[in-house]
Residue frames as qw, qx, qy, qz and C-alpha x, y, z in Angstrom:
[[0.512, -0.055, 0.842, -0.160, -4.14, 17.38, 5.31],
 [0.726, 0.516, 0.311, -0.331, -6.35, 17.44, 2.25],
 [0.471, 0.732, -0.453, -0.191, -3.51, 17.77, -0.26],
 [0.133, -0.448, 0.880, -0.077, -1.53, 15.02, 1.51],
 [0.655, 0.175, 0.667, -0.308, -4.63, 12.78, 1.41],
 [0.703, 0.648, 0.033, -0.290, -5.12, 13.43, -2.30],
 [0.261, 0.696, -0.663, -0.091, -1.45, 12.66, -2.99],
 [0.304, -0.230, 0.912, -0.150, -1.52, 9.40, -1.12],
 [0.696, 0.365, 0.520, -0.334, -4.80, 8.33, -2.64],
 [0.594, 0.719, -0.237, -0.270, -3.50, 9.20, -6.16],
 [0.055, 0.594, -0.803, -0.008, -0.35, 7.25, -5.55],
 [0.518, -0.042, 0.815, -0.257, -2.28, 4.31, -4.33],
 [0.739, 0.544, 0.240, -0.318, -4.46, 4.25, -7.41],
 [0.400, 0.752, -0.494, -0.173, -1.33, 4.57, -9.64],
 [0.114, -0.439, 0.886, -0.096, 0.38, 1.69, -7.86],
 [0.653, 0.190, 0.645, -0.349, -2.74, -0.43, -8.11],
 [0.705, 0.659, -0.004, -0.261, -2.92, 0.11, -11.86],
 [0.225, 0.687, -0.688, -0.064, 0.80, -0.57, -12.17],
 [0.459, -0.205, 0.844, -0.186, 0.30, -3.95, -10.34],
 [0.783, 0.399, 0.361, -0.312, -2.22, -4.96, -13.01],
 [0.685, 0.704, -0.170, -0.079, 0.29, -4.60, -15.79],
 [0.278, -0.682, 0.676, 0.013, 3.34, -6.13, -14.18],
 [0.737, 0.346, -0.533, -0.230, 4.83, -9.20, -15.91],
 [0.452, 0.190, -0.797, 0.353, 6.49, -10.68, -12.92],
 [0.594, -0.608, -0.526, 0.014, 5.13, -11.79, -9.54],
 [0.546, -0.261, -0.276, 0.747, 7.86, -9.81, -7.86],
 [0.082, 0.172, 0.153, 0.970, 6.90, -6.58, -9.57],
 [0.450, -0.529, -0.484, -0.533, 3.24, -7.04, -8.82],
 [0.650, -0.525, -0.484, 0.260, 3.94, -7.86, -5.22],
 [0.392, -0.137, -0.159, 0.896, 6.11, -4.72, -4.84],
 [0.170, -0.323, -0.268, -0.892, 3.36, -2.58, -6.33],
 [0.593, -0.526, -0.565, -0.230, 0.89, -4.28, -3.96],
 [0.596, -0.344, -0.401, 0.605, 3.13, -3.49, -1.03],
 [0.146, 0.103, 0.049, 0.983, 3.14, 0.17, -2.14],
 [0.401, -0.473, -0.452, -0.641, -0.67, 0.20, -2.24],
 [0.675, -0.494, -0.545, 0.062, -0.87, -1.27, 1.15],
 [0.477, -0.232, -0.266, 0.805, 1.58, 1.23, 2.65],
 [0.066, -0.242, -0.186, -0.950, -0.28, 4.07, 1.01],
 [0.542, -0.548, -0.524, -0.362, -3.56, 2.73, 2.57],
 [0.635, -0.414, -0.460, 0.463, -1.80, 2.77, 5.90],
 [0.251, 0.012, -0.044, 0.967, -0.73, 6.31, 5.31],
 [0.287, -0.422, -0.405, -0.758, -4.33, 7.22, 4.49],
 [0.626, -0.533, -0.569, 0.026, -5.51, 5.64, 7.74],
 [0.508, -0.296, -0.284, 0.757, -2.96, 7.71, 9.73],
 [0.078, 0.176, 0.183, 0.964, -4.06, 10.89, 7.88],
 [0.434, -0.495, -0.428, -0.619, -7.69, 10.46, 8.74],
 [0.377, -0.565, 0.411, -0.608, -6.84, 9.98, 12.45],
 [0.947, -0.202, 0.091, -0.231, -6.70, 6.25, 12.83],
 [0.137, 0.727, -0.673, 0.011, -3.09, 5.43, 13.56],
 [0.598, -0.206, 0.751, -0.190, -3.86, 2.07, 15.08],
 [0.821, 0.443, 0.329, -0.149, -5.49, 0.89, 11.87],
 [0.439, 0.819, -0.366, -0.045, -2.50, 2.23, 9.89],
 [0.221, -0.560, 0.788, -0.133, -0.12, 0.18, 12.14],
 [0.715, 0.066, 0.664, -0.211, -2.25, -2.91, 11.79],
 [0.709, 0.680, -0.001, -0.186, -2.33, -2.40, 8.00],
 [0.255, 0.735, -0.627, 0.029, 1.47, -2.44, 7.87],
 [0.374, -0.397, 0.801, -0.247, 1.83, -5.30, 10.31],
 [0.721, 0.159, 0.643, -0.203, -0.70, -7.71, 8.89],
 [0.720, 0.647, 0.217, -0.128, -1.21, -6.97, 5.25],
 [0.322, 0.845, -0.428, -0.008, 2.20, -5.52, 4.22],
 [0.374, -0.480, 0.791, -0.070, 3.87, -8.24, 6.30],
 [0.791, 0.204, 0.569, -0.091, 1.94, -10.90, 4.35],
 [0.640, 0.765, -0.063, -0.039, 3.07, -9.45, 1.03],
 [0.028, -0.754, 0.655, -0.048, 6.70, -9.50, 2.26],
 [0.637, -0.181, 0.745, -0.083, 6.21, -13.17, 3.09],
 [0.789, 0.531, 0.293, -0.099, 4.80, -13.73, -0.41],
 [0.394, 0.839, -0.373, -0.019, 7.93, -12.12, -1.92],
 [0.260, -0.601, 0.751, -0.088, 10.23, -14.26, 0.17],
 [0.694, 0.074, 0.710, -0.096, 8.44, -17.50, -0.60]]
């Protein structure tokens, strides 16, 4: 679990940094979606699957709405 947590956390940080340097709204929103999905994975890894599910449902869903609009 520790190595999976470290990989997910590192990927979340990399995606967050990538979102800062995107030139388009679409690219930044996709990076933000990746960060939110990695955050959900971190919640699941620490034993809070309900929080992970809500993270995907509420926040990742909001980013997808942002991309569509």
